[in-house]
C-alpha atoms as an extended CHARMM CRD file, in Angstrom:
* protein
*
       132  EXT
         1         1  MET       CA            118.6740000000       70.4630000000      162.0860000000  PROA      1               0.0000000000
         2         2  ILE       CA            114.9680000000       70.0020000000      162.7130000000  PROA      2               0.0000000000
         3         3  VAL       CA            114.0540000000       70.0370000000      166.4500000000  PROA      3               0.0000000000
         4         4  GLN       CA            110.8770000000       69.6990000000      168.5550000000  PROA      4               0.0000000000
         5         5  LYS       CA            109.2060000000       72.9280000000      169.1960000000  PROA      5               0.0000000000
         6         6  LYS       CA            110.0960000000       74.8960000000      172.2630000000  PROA      6               0.0000000000
         7         7  SER       CA            113.3400000000       73.0450000000      172.6670000000  PROA      7               0.0000000000
         8         8  PHE       CA            115.6070000000       75.8690000000      171.5400000000  PROA      8               0.0000000000
         9         9  LEU       CA            117.6150000000       77.4360000000      174.4050000000  PROA      9               0.0000000000
        10        10  ALA       CA            120.4720000000       79.6120000000      172.8440000000  PROA      10              0.0000000000
        11        11  ALA       CA            122.9780000000       79.7540000000      170.0240000000  PROA      11              0.0000000000
        12        12  GLU       CA            125.9830000000       81.5790000000      168.7730000000  PROA      12              0.0000000000
        13        13  LYS       CA            125.5840000000       84.3250000000      166.4130000000  PROA      13              0.0000000000
        14        14  GLY       CA            126.0970000000       82.3070000000      163.1790000000  PROA      14              0.0000000000
        15        15  VAL       CA            123.0350000000       80.0700000000      163.9850000000  PROA      15              0.0000000000
        16        16  GLU       CA            119.6640000000       80.9250000000      162.3590000000  PROA      16              0.0000000000
        17        17  LEU       CA            116.4350000000       79.7470000000      164.1560000000  PROA      17              0.0000000000
        18        18  SER       CA            113.3130000000       79.5410000000      161.8330000000  PROA      18              0.0000000000
        19        19  ILE       CA            110.1290000000       77.5900000000      161.6350000000  PROA      19              0.0000000000
        20        20  HSD       CA            109.8150000000       74.1490000000      159.9640000000  PROA      20              0.0000000000
        21        21  PHE       CA            106.2700000000       73.1280000000      158.8150000000  PROA      21              0.0000000000
        22        22  ASN       CA            105.5490000000       69.4320000000      158.5560000000  PROA      22              0.0000000000
        23        23  LYS       CA            103.9540000000       69.0060000000      155.2140000000  PROA      23              0.0000000000
        24        24  ARG       CA            102.3120000000       65.6040000000      155.9290000000  PROA      24              0.0000000000
        25        25  VAL       CA             98.8690000000       65.9500000000      157.5310000000  PROA      25              0.0000000000
        26        26  SER       CA             99.3600000000       62.6770000000      159.5270000000  PROA      26              0.0000000000
        27        27  VAL       CA            102.6240000000       64.0800000000      161.2060000000  PROA      27              0.0000000000
        28        28  GLY       CA            101.0220000000       67.2900000000      161.9770000000  PROA      28              0.0000000000
        29        29  ILE       CA             97.9160000000       65.6930000000      163.5920000000  PROA      29              0.0000000000
        30        30  PHE       CA             99.2860000000       62.4730000000      165.1780000000  PROA      30              0.0000000000
        31        31  GLY       CA            102.9880000000       63.2440000000      165.4170000000  PROA      31              0.0000000000
        32        32  GLY       CA            102.9540000000       64.7280000000      168.8340000000  PROA      32              0.0000000000
        33        33  GLU       CA            104.7590000000       67.8920000000      167.6890000000  PROA      33              0.0000000000
        34        34  GLY       CA            102.0850000000       69.1110000000      165.4950000000  PROA      34              0.0000000000
        35        35  PHE       CA            102.7360000000       70.7870000000      162.1480000000  PROA      35              0.0000000000
        36        36  ILE       CA            105.4190000000       73.2550000000      163.5000000000  PROA      36              0.0000000000
        37        37  MET       CA            108.8810000000       72.4040000000      164.6090000000  PROA      37              0.0000000000
        38        38  GLN       CA            112.0950000000       74.4260000000      164.8720000000  PROA      38              0.0000000000
        39        39  ARG       CA            114.7650000000       74.6040000000      162.1520000000  PROA      39              0.0000000000
        40        40  LEU       CA            118.3240000000       75.4430000000      163.2020000000  PROA      40              0.0000000000
        41        41  SER       CA            120.7460000000       76.2090000000      160.3360000000  PROA      41              0.0000000000
        42        42  GLY       CA            124.0740000000       78.1690000000      159.7630000000  PROA      42              0.0000000000
        43        43  ASN       CA            127.3320000000       77.9400000000      161.4280000000  PROA      43              0.0000000000
        44        44  GLY       CA            127.8740000000       77.6820000000      165.1520000000  PROA      44              0.0000000000
        45        45  THR       CA            126.8080000000       75.9480000000      168.4530000000  PROA      45              0.0000000000
        46        46  ALA       CA            123.2650000000       75.6790000000      169.4950000000  PROA      46              0.0000000000
        47        47  PHE       CA            121.7390000000       74.4280000000      172.7720000000  PROA      47              0.0000000000
        48        48  VAL       CA            118.3830000000       72.5680000000      172.6620000000  PROA      48              0.0000000000
        49        49  GLU       CA            116.4470000000       71.0100000000      175.6600000000  PROA      49              0.0000000000
        50        50  ILE       CA            116.5530000000       67.2060000000      175.6350000000  PROA      50              0.0000000000
        51        51  ASP       CA            114.7280000000       65.0620000000      178.1870000000  PROA      51              0.0000000000
        52        52  GLY       CA            116.7650000000       62.1140000000      179.5420000000  PROA      52              0.0000000000
        53        53  GLU       CA            119.7670000000       60.9270000000      177.5230000000  PROA      53              0.0000000000
        54        54  LEU       CA            120.6020000000       61.8640000000      173.8590000000  PROA      54              0.0000000000
        55        55  VAL       CA            120.9640000000       58.9460000000      171.4750000000  PROA      55              0.0000000000
        56        56  GLU       CA            122.2370000000       59.6530000000      167.9140000000  PROA      56              0.0000000000
        57        57  TYR       CA            121.6020000000       57.4900000000      165.0070000000  PROA      57              0.0000000000
        58        58  GLU       CA            123.0230000000       57.7590000000      161.4720000000  PROA      58              0.0000000000
        59        59  LEU       CA            120.4950000000       56.4150000000      158.9880000000  PROA      59              0.0000000000
        60        60  GLN       CA            121.7790000000       55.2770000000      155.6180000000  PROA      60              0.0000000000
        61        61  ALA       CA            119.5420000000       56.0200000000      152.4990000000  PROA      61              0.0000000000
        62        62  GLY       CA            116.4160000000       54.0180000000      152.7770000000  PROA      62              0.0000000000
        63        63  GLN       CA            117.0850000000       52.8110000000      156.2500000000  PROA      63              0.0000000000
        64        64  SER       CA            114.1660000000       53.4530000000      158.7950000000  PROA      64              0.0000000000
        65        65  ILE       CA            113.8010000000       53.3840000000      162.4670000000  PROA      65              0.0000000000
        66        66  VAL       CA            110.4630000000       53.3070000000      164.2650000000  PROA      66              0.0000000000
        67        67  VAL       CA            110.0880000000       55.1420000000      167.5430000000  PROA      67              0.0000000000
        68        68  ASP       CA            107.5150000000       56.4950000000      169.9910000000  PROA      68              0.0000000000
        69        69  THR       CA            106.5620000000       59.9780000000      168.8470000000  PROA      69              0.0000000000
        70        70  GLY       CA            107.7330000000       61.6010000000      172.1590000000  PROA      70              0.0000000000
        71        71  ASN       CA            111.2100000000       60.4080000000      171.6670000000  PROA      71              0.0000000000
        72        72  VAL       CA            112.1430000000       62.2580000000      168.6890000000  PROA      72              0.0000000000
        73        73  ALA       CA            114.3140000000       65.2190000000      169.6390000000  PROA      73              0.0000000000
        74        74  GLY       CA            115.5000000000       66.1430000000      166.2980000000  PROA      74              0.0000000000
        75        75  PHE       CA            116.6480000000       65.1180000000      162.8330000000  PROA      75              0.0000000000
        76        76  GLU       CA            118.4620000000       66.4240000000      159.7790000000  PROA      76              0.0000000000
        77        77  PRO       CA            116.2970000000       67.8730000000      156.9420000000  PROA      77              0.0000000000
        78        78  SER       CA            117.2940000000       64.9850000000      154.7370000000  PROA      78              0.0000000000
        79        79  VAL       CA            115.4660000000       62.5210000000      157.0250000000  PROA      79              0.0000000000
        80        80  ASN       CA            111.9060000000       61.6960000000      156.0070000000  PROA      80              0.0000000000
        81        81  ILE       CA            109.2260000000       61.6030000000      158.8790000000  PROA      81              0.0000000000
        82        82  GLN       CA            106.0690000000       59.6860000000      158.7050000000  PROA      82              0.0000000000
        83        83  ILE       CA            103.4890000000       58.4480000000      161.2370000000  PROA      83              0.0000000000
        84        84  GLN       CA            102.0930000000       54.8970000000      161.2750000000  PROA      84              0.0000000000
        85        85  GLN       CA             99.3540000000       53.3320000000      163.3430000000  PROA      85              0.0000000000
        86        86  VAL       CA            100.3730000000       50.7950000000      165.8900000000  PROA      86              0.0000000000
        87        87  PRO       CA             99.3680000000       47.3720000000      164.6550000000  PROA      87              0.0000000000
        88        88  GLY       CA             97.0850000000       45.1580000000      166.4670000000  PROA      88              0.0000000000
        89        89  LEU       CA             94.1530000000       45.6720000000      168.8830000000  PROA      89              0.0000000000
        90        90  LYS       CA             96.1720000000       44.3010000000      171.8440000000  PROA      90              0.0000000000
        91        91  ASN       CA             99.0910000000       46.6080000000      171.2670000000  PROA      91              0.0000000000
        92        92  LYS       CA             96.6270000000       49.6080000000      171.0620000000  PROA      92              0.0000000000
        93        93  LEU       CA             94.7140000000       48.8330000000      174.0800000000  PROA      93              0.0000000000
        94        94  LEU       CA             97.3530000000       47.1260000000      176.3840000000  PROA      94              0.0000000000
        95        95  GLY       CA            100.7800000000       48.3840000000      174.8190000000  PROA      95              0.0000000000
        96        96  GLY       CA            100.8160000000       51.6530000000      176.8300000000  PROA      96              0.0000000000
        97        97  GLU       CA            102.6480000000       53.4280000000      174.1390000000  PROA      97              0.0000000000
        98        98  GLY       CA             99.7370000000       55.2020000000      172.3640000000  PROA      98              0.0000000000
        99        99  LEU       CA             98.0590000000       54.7070000000      168.9590000000  PROA      99              0.0000000000
       100       100  PHE       CA            100.9450000000       55.9620000000      166.6310000000  PROA      100             0.0000000000
       101       101  ASN       CA            104.5780000000       55.6610000000      166.1160000000  PROA      101             0.0000000000
       102       102  THR       CA            106.9140000000       57.7660000000      164.1270000000  PROA      102             0.0000000000
       103       103  VAL       CA            108.9960000000       56.3120000000      161.3320000000  PROA      103             0.0000000000
       104       104  LEU       CA            112.1690000000       58.2150000000      160.4090000000  PROA      104             0.0000000000
       105       105  THR       CA            113.7640000000       57.2180000000      157.1120000000  PROA      105             0.0000000000
       106       106  GLY       CA            117.3490000000       58.1830000000      155.9920000000  PROA      106             0.0000000000
       107       107  PRO       CA            119.6340000000       59.3030000000      154.8380000000  PROA      107             0.0000000000
       108       108  GLY       CA            120.7720000000       61.5440000000      157.8110000000  PROA      108             0.0000000000
       109       109  LYS       CA            121.1870000000       61.7620000000      161.5110000000  PROA      109             0.0000000000
       110       110  VAL       CA            118.3930000000       61.2800000000      163.8880000000  PROA      110             0.0000000000
       111       111  TRP       CA            118.5290000000       62.4420000000      167.6190000000  PROA      111             0.0000000000
       112       112  LEU       CA            116.2550000000       60.7600000000      170.2560000000  PROA      112             0.0000000000
       113       113  GLN       CA            115.6210000000       61.4560000000      173.6900000000  PROA      113             0.0000000000
       114       114  THR       CA            115.2910000000       58.5850000000      176.0830000000  PROA      114             0.0000000000
       115       115  MET       CA            112.4350000000       60.1840000000      178.3170000000  PROA      115             0.0000000000
       116       116  PRO       CA            110.1010000000       62.5980000000      176.7420000000  PROA      116             0.0000000000
       117       117  ILE       CA            108.7670000000       65.2560000000      179.0370000000  PROA      117             0.0000000000
       118       118  SER       CA            105.6550000000       63.4740000000      179.8990000000  PROA      118             0.0000000000
       119       119  GLY       CA            107.9370000000       60.6210000000      181.2710000000  PROA      119             0.0000000000
       120       120  VAL       CA            109.8450000000       63.2220000000      183.3040000000  PROA      120             0.0000000000
       121       121  ALA       CA            106.6670000000       64.5900000000      184.7690000000  PROA      121             0.0000000000
       122       122  ALA       CA            105.3150000000       61.1390000000      185.6690000000  PROA      122             0.0000000000
       123       123  SER       CA            108.6530000000       60.2510000000      187.3700000000  PROA      123             0.0000000000
       124       124  ILE       CA            108.5310000000       63.2910000000      189.6060000000  PROA      124             0.0000000000
       125       125  ILE       CA            104.8690000000       63.3620000000      190.6080000000  PROA      125             0.0000000000
       126       126  PRO       CA            105.3510000000       60.9660000000      193.5580000000  PROA      126             0.0000000000
       127       127  TYR       CA            107.8620000000       63.2920000000      195.0610000000  PROA      127             0.0000000000
       128       128  ILE       CA            105.6980000000       66.5890000000      194.8230000000  PROA      128             0.0000000000
       129       129  PRO       CA            104.0190000000       67.3950000000      198.0880000000  PROA      129             0.0000000000
       130       130  SER       CA            100.2190000000       67.3200000000      197.9940000000  PROA      130             0.0000000000
       131       131  LYS       CA             97.7820000000       69.4270000000      199.9020000000  PROA      131             0.0000000000
       132       132  ASP       CA             96.4300000000       66.5080000000      202.0200000000  PROA      132             0.0000000000
């Protein structure tokens, strides 16, 4: 399993944690997670930090899903990851979702988080006392 960097929390003895390098330049620069992600392999249970709800998809060979880059929590190594520019000037300027999306192509499982950490932070800011 490939997961976003800094999401690993703990694992049983049989789980190995290593580094996964995104080989595509566009993924490294525009993908939100950069070139380096974390790879979990081996046997056992691992715990990772996910923001919001976890949604799992099983992609068939050649099947793709387009998601906001911040919502990718993890994916199996068999899944291909690419970055595509959001089409249309209106979407770029008024869409509020950024300039790039992530395209995940199967086969393999994909795990998405419903609220990336930036969304969590934006949601709690109104409740943090200020120094007024």
